C-alpha positions in Angstrom: 0.0 0.0 0.0 1.2 3.4 -0.9 2.1 5.8 2.0 0.2 8.6 0.2 -3.0 6.6 0.3 -2.4 5.5 3.9 -1.8 9.1 4.9 -5.0 10.2 3.0 -7.1 7.5 4.8 -5.7 8.6 8.2 -6.5 12.2 7.5 -10.0 11.3 6.3 -10.7 9.3 9.4 -9.5 12.1 11.6 -11.7 14.6 9.8 -14.7 12.3 10.0 -14.2 11.8 13.8 -13.6 15.5 14.3 -16.8 16.3 12.4 -18.7 14.4 15.2 -16.6 15.3 18.2 -16.2 19.0 17.8 -19.9 19.9 17.6 -20.5 17.6 20.6 -17.8 19.3 22.6 -19.2 22.7 21.6 -22.7 21.8 22.8 -21.3 20.5 26.1 -19.3 23.6 26.8 -22.1 25.9 25.8 -24.5 24.1 28.1 -22.1 24.3 31.0 -21.7 28.1 30.5 -25.5 28.6 30.2 -26.1 26.6 33.4 -23.5 28.6 35.3 -25.0 31.9 34.1 -28.5 30.7 35.0 -27.3 29.6 38.5 -25.6 33.0 39.1 -28.7 34.9 38.0 -31.0 32.7 40.1 -28.7 33.1 43.1 -28.7 36.9 42.8 -32.5 37.1 42.3 -33.2 34.7 45.1 -30.8 36.5 47.4 -32.7 39.8 46.7 -36.0 38.1 47.5 -34.6 36.7 50.8 -33.2 40.1 51.8 -36.5 41.8 51.0 -38.5 39.2 53.0 -36.1 39.6 55.9 -36.4 43.4 55.9 -40.2 43.2 55.6 -40.6 40.6 58.4 -38.1 42.3 60.7 -39.7 45.7 60.2 -43.1 44.2 61.1 -41.8 42.4 64.2 -39.9 45.4 65.4 -42.9 47.7 64.9 -45.9 45.5 65.6 -44.7 42.3 67.3 -47.6 40.2 66.2 -47.4 36.4 66.3 -47.6 36.3 62.5 -44.7 38.8 62.2 -42.6 36.8 64.7 -43.2 33.6 62.8 -42.3 35.2 59.5 -39.2 36.8 61.1 -38.1 33.4 62.4 -38.3 31.9 58.9 -36.5 34.7 57.2 -33.8 35.1 59.8 -32.6 31.6 59.3 -32.7 31.9 55.5 -30.9 35.2 55.3 -27.8 34.0 57.2 -27.1 31.7 54.3 -26.7 34.7 51.9 -24.8 37.1 54.1 -21.0 36.8 54.5 -20.0 40.1 56.2 -19.2 39.1 59.8 -20.0 42.6 61.2 -23.4 42.5 59.6 -24.1 39.0 60.9 -23.1 40.2 64.4 -25.6 43.1 64.1 -28.3 40.8 62.9 -27.7 38.4 65.8 -27.8 41.3 68.3 -31.1 42.4 66.9 -32.4 38.8 67.0 -31.4 38.6 70.7 -33.4 41.8 71.4 -36.4 40.5 69.5 -36.3 37.2 71.2 -36.3 39.0 74.6 -39.5 40.8 73.5 -37.7 44.1 73.4 -39.0 45.0 70.0 -40.5 48.2 71.2 -37.1 49.3 72.4 -35.9 52.2 70.3 -32.4 50.7 70.1 -33.8 47.7 68.3 -35.4 49.9 65.7 -32.1 51.9 65.2 -30.2 48.6 64.9 -32.7 47.4 62.3 -32.2 50.6 60.3 -28.4 50.1 60.5 -28.7 46.5 59.2 -30.9 47.7 56.3 -28.1 50.2 55.3 -25.5 47.5 55.5 -27.7 45.1 53.4 -27.8 47.8 50.7 -24.0 48.0 50.6 -23.4 44.3 50.8 -22.4 42.7 47.5 -23.8 39.3 46.5 -21.6 36.4 47.5 -20.9 34.4 44.4 -20.5 30.7 44.7 
């Protein structure tokens, strides 16, 4: 067999295999990138919803202290800790939680601390996974 023919056959087989493999790899890479983008967008949107829920529930419990407000606050407090990474902000939130749990929600210092936490939440960048 001639080496030119052998070389041509080898190149043809490589081209044939590449015509199947390259599009498959492209699809796999594109799907991974789309998934990462979707996950990041979902994370940011969900984080915003969690922060809004926390602020709403905490505002209600600090101002009204109804049983419904306390229940909603308890749910959102546990959830928001997953999304906040700033240790100083977490410490403030825990301090406010202590005041709320001691039924001191009518205490003006709890309200001031709540406002301070809201300011910090506005400044806090999303934690990317």
